[in-house]
BAFI-3210 file (N, C-alpha, C; in Angstrom, 3 decimals, decimal comma, padded with zeros to 6 digits):
// residues 191
n [1|2|3|4|5|6|7|8|9|10|11|12|13|14|15|16|17|18|19|20|21|22|23|24|25|26|27|28|29|30|31|32|33|34|35|36|37|38|39|40|41|42|43|44|45|46|47|48|49|50|51|52|53|54|55|56|57|58|59|60|61|62|63|64|65|66|67|68|69|70|71|72|73|74|75|76|77|78|79|80|81|82|83|84|85|86|87|88|89|90|91|92|93|94|95|96|97|98|99|100|101|102|103|104|105|106|107|108|109|110|111|112|113|114|115|116|117|118|119|120|121|122|123|124|125|126|127|128|129|130|131|132|133|134|135|136|137|138|139|140|141|142|143|144|145|146|147|148|149|150|151|152|153|154|155|156|157|158|159|160|161|162|163|164|165|166|167|168|169|170|171|172|173|174|175|176|177|178|179|180|181|182|183|184|185|186|187|188|189|190|191]
n.u [-012,992|-009,550|-006,995|-004,693|-001,281|001,807|003,900|002,818|002,176|001,405|000,374|-001,037|-002,572|-005,506|-005,616|-004,033|-005,505|-007,904|-007,131|-006,557|-009,156|-010,395|-009,130|-009,980|-012,746|-012,771|-011,845|-013,909|-016,074|-015,442|-015,859|-018,593|-019,734|-022,114|-023,671|-026,618|-028,883|-027,376|-026,072|-024,631|-022,886|-022,137|-019,866|-020,408|-018,368|-016,647|-016,672|-019,101|-019,179|-017,110|-018,252|-020,225|-018,613|-017,384|-019,632|-020,594|-018,556|-018,792|-021,310|-021,173|-018,795|-018,566|-020,951|-022,790|-026,032|-027,859|-027,220|-028,744|-028,259|-026,980|-026,238|-024,393|-024,028|-021,302|-019,096|-015,998|-013,410|-012,012|-011,078|-008,394|-007,535|-008,091|-009,552|-012,922|-015,094|-015,251|-016,334|-017,286|-019,582|-022,693|-025,199|-028,391|-030,425|-033,854|-035,245|-033,830|-034,533|-036,532|-035,315|-034,699|-032,337|-031,977|-030,460|-028,893|-025,749|-023,401|-021,482|-019,406|-018,211|-015,455|-013,229|-010,671|-009,148|-008,475|-008,143|-010,224|-012,549|-014,802|-015,577|-016,186|-018,389|-020,279|-020,474|-021,448|-024,032|-025,126|-025,152|-027,375|-029,356|-029,460|-027,841|-026,560|-023,814|-021,095|-018,879|-015,910|-014,665|-011,999|-010,394|-007,854|-005,725|-004,363|-002,979|-002,936|-004,924|-006,695|-008,451|-009,908|-010,131|-010,330|-009,974|-011,734|-011,347|-008,784|-007,596|-005,115|-002,266|-001,017|001,645|002,481|004,004|002,783|001,986|001,479|-000,944|-003,335|-005,009|-007,848|-008,912|-011,889|-014,096|-017,493|-016,442|-013,868|-012,031|-010,394|-009,666|-007,662|-004,936|-003,510|-000,631|-000,137|002,288|002,449|003,481|006,048|005,099|004,830|006,747|008,095|006,619]
n.v [-007,462|-007,217|-007,945|-005,480|-005,529|-006,145|-005,692|-007,146|-006,642|-007,763|-005,629|-005,494|-008,011|-010,015|-010,414|-008,276|-006,134|-006,446|-005,639|-002,977|-002,093|-002,405|-000,369|001,826|001,718|002,304|004,964|006,136|005,681|007,412|009,857|009,791|009,768|011,047|012,206|012,547|010,567|008,104|007,481|005,164|005,341|003,669|003,807|002,698|000,619|-001,067|000,326|-000,213|-002,980|-002,542|-000,602|-002,181|-003,927|-002,099|-001,003|-003,260|-003,611|-001,180|-001,459|-003,949|-003,787|-001,220|-000,337|001,138|002,033|000,130|001,573|003,546|002,166|002,785|002,769|004,442|005,190|006,028|007,025|007,375|006,555|003,526|000,394|000,192|002,770|004,037|006,723|006,878|008,582|012,009|013,738|013,205|010,640|010,439|008,444|008,691|006,655|005,759|005,317|006,877|009,494|010,536|010,301|011,029|012,632|014,489|015,995|013,748|012,156|011,450|008,781|008,427|005,918|004,722|002,900|003,753|006,903|008,986|011,236|012,707|013,430|011,664|011,400|014,075|014,503|012,777|013,885|016,423|015,765|014,594|016,743|018,169|016,825|017,722|016,888|016,632|016,379|015,367|012,791|011,580|008,420|006,371|003,454|003,436|006,122|007,807|010,129|012,196|014,000|016,261|018,128|020,325|018,486|016,092|012,989|012,015|009,756|007,572|004,585|003,632|005,355|005,703|006,440|006,290|005,785|007,918|006,497|003,982|001,540|001,266|-001,370|-002,285|-005,199|-006,591|-008,770|-009,173|-008,940|-009,729|-012,728|-012,642|-010,486|-007,810|-005,511|-004,621|-003,694|-002,538|-002,273|-000,989|-002,527|-001,232|000,651|-001,281|-002,929|-005,961|-008,148]
n.w [-015,004|-015,318|-012,966|-011,861|-012,931|-011,207|-008,304|-005,382|-001,981|001,247|003,628|006,032|007,923|008,719|011,550|012,552|011,559|012,922|015,468|014,878|014,191|016,682|018,143|016,634|017,130|019,847|019,799|018,267|019,966|022,029|020,737|020,548|023,074|025,302|023,384|021,310|019,348|017,172|013,924|011,757|008,866|006,023|003,323|000,208|-001,645|000,096|002,513|003,699|004,808|006,606|008,231|009,410|010,938|012,669|013,942|015,306|017,210|018,608|019,791|021,229|022,785|023,752|024,674|023,151|022,126|019,738|016,668|014,013|010,841|007,708|004,182|001,660|-001,789|-003,687|-006,246|-007,850|-008,526|-009,913|-008,392|-009,003|-009,090|-011,451|-013,074|-013,097|-013,398|-014,270|-012,438|-009,075|-008,477|-007,012|-005,761|-004,820|-002,962|-003,385|-000,946|000,822|000,542|002,254|004,663|008,014|009,701|011,573|014,332|014,829|015,476|013,124|011,926|009,382|007,418|005,650|003,442|002,325|002,512|000,039|-002,288|-001,279|-002,550|-002,702|000,012|000,595|-001,077|000,077|002,667|001,997|001,018|003,331|005,140|004,387|005,632|008,164|010,514|013,910|014,130|012,020|011,596|010,217|009,472|008,709|007,443|006,233|005,640|003,035|003,136|001,245|000,544|-001,547|-000,963|001,539|003,961|006,523|008,312|011,282|012,782|012,278|011,113|010,021|008,828|005,722|003,995|000,947|-002,299|-004,920|-007,204|-006,296|-005,233|-002,762|-001,484|000,141|001,370|001,997|003,465|002,488|-000,058|-000,702|000,101|002,436|005,183|004,773|004,113|001,172|-000,704|-003,864|-006,205|-009,176|-012,272|-014,373|-017,269|-020,156|-019,152|-017,689|-015,236]
ca.u [-011,861|-008,308|-006,268|-003,490|-000,038|002,825|004,335|001,799|002,678|000,400|000,834|-001,729|-003,433|-006,763|-005,381|-003,570|-006,597|-008,872|-006,597|-006,759|-010,586|-010,679|-008,672|-010,882|-014,020|-012,553|-011,803|-015,250|-016,918|-015,125|-016,509|-020,048|-020,200|-022,886|-024,420|-027,939|-028,931|-026,217|-026,237|-023,366|-023,092|-021,076|-019,721|-020,301|-018,580|-015,980|-017,009|-020,302|-018,844|-016,301|-019,213|-020,824|-017,615|-017,220|-020,880|-020,612|-017,652|-019,350|-022,443|-020,788|-017,677|-018,604|-022,286|-023,615|-027,324|-027,775|-027,496|-029,273|-027,191|-027,340|-025,119|-024,530|-023,241|-020,567|-018,050|-015,140|-012,288|-012,049|-010,178|-007,002|-007,388|-008,456|-010,638|-014,119|-015,959|-014,539|-016,917|-017,714|-020,970|-023,426|-026,513|-029,312|-031,437|-035,190|-035,669|-033,066|-035,082|-037,295|-034,520|-034,593|-031,130|-031,899|-029,919|-028,061|-024,315|-023,165|-020,144|-019,280|-017,118|-014,949|-012,008|-009,460|-009,251|-007,481|-008,147|-011,262|-013,738|-015,953|-015,997|-016,806|-019,707|-021,153|-020,691|-022,323|-025,407|-025,583|-025,416|-028,742|-030,255|-029,386|-027,355|-025,867|-022,386|-020,658|-017,504|-015,393|-013,866|-011,403|-009,423|-006,528|-005,600|-003,161|-002,313|-002,752|-006,174|-006,543|-009,534|-009,738|-010,902|-009,534|-010,779|-011,728|-010,789|-007,972|-006,976|-003,716|-001,806|-000,128|002,296|003,087|004,229|001,520|001,610|001,107|-002,374|-003,680|-006,218|-008,431|-009,668|-012,877|-015,209|-017,656|-015,922|-012,682|-012,129|-009,655|-009,551|-006,250|-004,576|-002,454|-000,022|000,203|003,210|002,223|004,621|006,274|004,425|005,611|007,752|007,705|006,240]
ca.v [-006,554|-007,892|-007,352|-004,787|-006,276|-005,475|-006,353|-007,044|-006,899|-007,667|-004,724|-005,834|-009,191|-009,950|-010,262|-006,923|-005,198|-006,544|-004,774|-001,603|-001,786|-002,240|000,972|002,776|001,704|003,022|006,389|006,549|005,699|008,656|010,950|009,658|009,873|012,218|012,741|011,956|009,376|007,868|006,708|004,752|005,404|003,022|004,227|001,489|-000,774|-001,645|001,047|-000,806|-004,037|-001,960|000,029|-003,272|-004,384|-001,035|-000,930|-004,416|-003,315|-000,086|-001,971|-005,028|-003,481|000,139|-000,067|002,007|001,475|-000,162|002,793|003,452|001,793|002,952|002,786|005,377|004,811|007,115|006,418|008,237|005,760|002,075|-000,080|000,409|004,228|004,582|007,683|006,413|009,717|013,256|014,252|012,145|010,257|010,071|007,907|008,673|005,601|006,345|005,276|007,856|010,845|010,959|009,964|012,117|012,492|015,677|015,820|012,550|012,210|010,500|008,240|008,031|004,941|004,346|002,120|004,545|008,325|009,260|012,669|013,317|013,753|010,831|011,779|015,389|014,355|012,171|014,877|017,450|015,246|014,386|018,021|018,577|016,083|018,471|016,159|017,416|016,314|014,334|012,362|010,696|007,312|005,627|002,420|003,859|007,474|007,885|011,395|012,980|014,649|017,502|018,986|020,625|017,439|015,097|012,022|012,148|008,498|006,958|003,335|003,590|006,392|005,036|007,375|005,462|006,497|008,259|005,491|002,738|001,368|000,654|-002,178|-002,856|-006,422|-006,688|-009,689|-010,307|-008,657|-010,572|-013,795|-012,357|-009,100|-007,424|-004,357|-004,973|-002,610|-002,927|-001,385|-001,381|-002,784|-000,129|000,492|-002,038|-003,746|-007,287|-008,189]
ca.w [-014,996|-014,983|-011,853|-012,316|-012,777|-010,417|-007,087|-004,335|-000,636|002,303|004,684|007,275|007,807|009,456|012,995|012,846|011,279|014,016|016,514|014,409|014,333|018,111|018,512|015,972|017,861|021,099|019,467|017,852|021,165|022,717|020,016|020,644|024,460|025,663|022,247|021,072|018,508|016,301|012,697|011,158|007,422|005,261|001,930|-000,617|-001,346|001,261|003,736|004,312|005,759|007,686|009,141|010,187|011,926|013,665|014,711|016,213|018,323|019,402|020,564|022,138|023,676|024,282|025,208|022,316|021,711|018,298|015,900|012,655|009,892|006,313|003,251|000,552|-002,948|-004,312|-007,062|-008,662|-009,016|-009,843|-007,340|-009,414|-009,127|-012,744|-012,942|-013,785|-013,686|-013,998|-011,199|-008,179|-008,715|-005,805|-006,118|-003,685|-003,024|-003,167|000,455|001,591|000,347|003,438|005,844|008,977|010,528|012,423|015,680|014,925|015,232|012,049|011,679|007,984|007,406|004,334|003,555|002,071|002,225|-000,997|-002,569|-000,468|-003,352|-002,317|001,361|000,550|-001,703|001,085|003,726|001,433|001,003|004,707|005,828|004,049|006,525|009,421|011,687|014,937|013,812|011,087|011,868|009,183|009,986|007,596|007,805|005,781|005,099|002,191|003,471|000,023|000,155|-002,297|-000,487|002,961|004,620|007,238|009,054|012,737|013,273|011,233|011,539|009,590|007,900|004,779|003,082|-000,091|-003,562|-005,593|-008,201|-005,619|-004,983|-001,484|-001,636|001,352|001,079|003,069|003,196|001,575|-001,399|-000,836|001,112|003,665|005,609|004,730|003,289|000,231|-001,463|-005,218|-006,900|-010,569|-013,146|-015,302|-018,562|-021,122|-018,481|-017,167|-013,826]
c.u [-010,628|-007,615|-005,024|-002,252|000,962|003,198|003,312|002,422|001,529|000,981|000,251|-002,630|-004,651|-006,555|-004,942|-004,676|-007,700|-008,428|-006,791|-008,227|-010,997|-010,305|-009,574|-012,221|-013,886|-012,528|-013,193|-016,185|-016,686|-015,783|-018,022|-020,591|-020,945|-023,668|-025,735|-027,861|-027,751|-026,668|-024,847|-023,630|-021,897|-021,067|-019,466|-019,110|-017,946|-016,214|-018,207|-019,954|-017,914|-017,205|-019,906|-019,879|-017,436|-018,454|-020,959|-019,732|-018,213|-020,482|-021,967|-019,737|-017,753|-019,998|-023,141|-024,928|-027,236|-028,170|-028,235|-028,086|-027,705|-026,079|-025,434|-023,580|-022,619|-019,396|-017,300|-014,040|-012,631|-011,063|-008,709|-006,675|-007,572|-009,642|-011,819|-014,989|-015,178|-015,051|-017,375|-019,203|-021,598|-024,804|-027,379|-030,341|-032,791|-035,611|-034,888|-033,670|-035,794|-036,546|-034,358|-033,397|-030,931|-031,442|-029,121|-026,579|-024,032|-021,700|-020,136|-018,030|-016,756|-013,640|-010,759|-009,838|-008,116|-007,484|-009,182|-012,540|-014,967|-016,479|-016,705|-018,204|-020,710|-021,481|-021,625|-023,780|-025,951|-025,880|-026,822|-029,782|-030,201|-028,935|-026,707|-024,378|-022,144|-019,193|-017,087|-014,437|-013,328|-010,420|-008,016|-006,603|-004,294|-002,413|-002,029|-004,044|-005,868|-007,622|-009,340|-010,596|-009,940|-010,467|-010,636|-011,139|-010,077|-007,343|-005,490|-003,428|-000,750|000,419|003,099|003,245|002,896|001,060|001,193|-000,389|-002,561|-005,008|-006,664|-009,277|-010,592|-013,944|-016,519|-017,073|-014,646|-012,736|-011,465|-009,582|-008,074|-006,115|-003,367|-001,928|000,357|001,096|003,150|003,529|004,801|005,575|005,347|006,648|007,205|007,396|007,350]
c.v [-007,333|-007,159|-006,651|-005,631|-005,455|-006,312|-006,086|-007,459|-006,785|-006,805|-005,096|-007,026|-009,019|-009,709|-008,840|-005,892|-005,280|-005,666|-003,304|-001,208|-001,626|-000,836|002,044|002,856|002,466|004,534|006,908|006,630|006,978|009,868|010,963|009,845|011,178|012,846|011,991|010,744|009,334|007,120|006,409|004,581|004,773|003,547|002,975|001,615|-001,143|-000,901|000,448|-001,965|-003,558|-001,277|-001,027|-003,748|-003,358|-000,930|-002,067|-004,156|-002,212|-000,568|-002,960|-004,622|-002,111|000,583|000,894|001,308|001,204|001,063|002,491|003,129|002,014|003,024|003,747|004,965|006,043|006,496|007,491|007,416|004,284|001,661|000,131|001,897|004,822|005,517|007,202|007,569|010,994|013,934|013,061|011,895|009,795|009,601|007,839|007,573|006,224|006,365|006,257|009,261|011,372|010,697|011,188|011,862|013,698|015,265|014,528|012,927|011,096|010,079|007,758|007,166|004,597|003,588|002,978|006,003|008,647|010,766|013,421|013,629|012,963|011,235|013,126|015,328|013,779|013,182|015,983|016,991|015,107|015,693|018,524|017,839|016,639|017,645|017,114|017,484|015,192|014,057|011,375|009,683|006,536|004,593|002,865|005,257|007,520|009,191|012,248|013,687|015,955|018,507|019,239|019,693|016,505|014,188|012,273|010,910|007,837|005,690|003,325|004,764|005,735|006,059|006,541|006,299|006,782|007,211|004,169|002,731|000,663|-000,066|-002,701|-004,041|-006,664|-007,700|-008,919|-010,081|-009,435|-011,614|-013,455|-010,858|-008,744|-006,093|-004,772|-003,687|-003,167|-001,857|-001,799|-001,591|-001,574|-000,409|-000,204|-002,947|-005,084|-007,183|-008,778]
c.w [-014,564|-013,845|-012,396|-012,039|-011,961|-009,218|-005,990|-003,001|000,348|003,421|006,039|007,017|008,714|010,953|013,330|012,582|012,324|015,182|016,149|014,570|015,794|018,572|017,889|016,699|019,179|020,850|019,085|019,048|021,960|022,065|020,228|022,055|024,696|024,530|022,095|020,170|017,527|015,058|012,158|009,667|006,719|003,834|001,101|-001,563|-000,008|002,570|004,451|005,246|006,878|008,713|009,995|011,283|013,039|014,553|015,719|017,431|019,219|020,304|021,624|023,163|024,331|024,703|024,399|022,000|020,212|017,468|014,604|011,749|008,490|005,473|002,125|-000,566|-003,590|-005,070|-007,842|-009,319|-009,012|-008,757|-007,697|-009,600|-010,519|-012,540|-013,766|-014,249|-013,399|-012,727|-010,370|-008,355|-007,402|-006,234|-004,872|-003,909|-002,726|-001,696|001,341|001,516|001,594|004,747|006,745|009,888|011,436|013,831|015,879|014,826|014,238|012,013|010,240|007,882|005,970|004,516|003,410|001,841|001,271|-001,266|-001,736|-001,234|-002,917|-000,953|001,353|-000,062|-000,695|002,181|003,233|001,451|002,425|005,433|005,532|004,889|007,950|010,636|012,692|014,634|012,811|011,366|010,793|009,804|008,786|008,121|007,433|005,179|004,321|002,389|002,235|-000,394|-000,568|-001,907|001,003|003,816|005,335|008,015|010,552|013,400|012,101|011,795|011,261|008,668|007,021|003,791|002,091|-001,356|-004,250|-006,606|-007,577|-005,318|-003,646|-001,684|-000,276|000,920|002,265|002,665|003,308|000,186|-001,709|000,276|002,448|003,907|005,631|004,000|002,476|-000,407|-002,814|-005,816|-008,368|-011,332|-014,055|-016,637|-019,546|-020,516|-018,041|-015,705|-013,008]
res [x|x|x|x|x|x|x|x|x|x|x|x|x|x|x|x|x|x|x|x|x|x|x|x|x|x|x|x|x|x|x|x|x|x|x|x|x|x|x|x|x|x|x|x|x|x|x|x|x|x|x|x|x|x|x|x|x|x|x|x|x|x|x|x|x|x|x|x|x|x|x|x|x|x|x|x|x|x|x|x|x|x|x|x|x|x|x|x|x|x|x|x|x|x|x|x|x|x|x|x|x|x|x|x|x|x|x|x|x|x|x|x|x|x|x|x|x|x|x|x|x|x|x|x|x|x|x|x|x|x|x|x|x|x|x|x|x|x|x|x|x|x|x|x|x|x|x|x|x|x|x|x|x|x|x|x|x|x|x|x|x|x|x|x|x|x|x|x|x|x|x|x|x|x|x|x|x|x|x|x|x|x|x|x|x|x|x|x|x|x|x]
***
């Protein structure tokens, strides 16, 4: 897939995002105090390595017992916000069918909260596992959800033009941890 053309700006680099993740871990730890077992759920793709980074901070800096870690696959948009599927696609892995999350507090971690379709699909599936609570954690909230959904822990609120694309670059998918803003070139226009 060719990268979209336009003007690209680095909004946040690795050092600044590490500080953001530290703050997110502190907020998440506050939500988890006094609760039973915890599971950290990464939304594939970039939510999974973010969940790993957050889990590491929760365990090492906030004394959380190592939680259950799992990843779920859900897809609606391509990275350039091209609609891939008219309905959000959720793929249940065979080993998740028997997963018992009863009485767990779940932290669902994703990179960007956009319209909310993906998060709602994940939350819908997780509620059938009877957790005690589900908390949504996002690195960047675009503040344009079209569904009655909001994140409990938000790293950054990015109010950008609807046509702009927020790209979270997260290793191992990209070499450097950063948030980029892509302002697409006008149709038929030069870059």
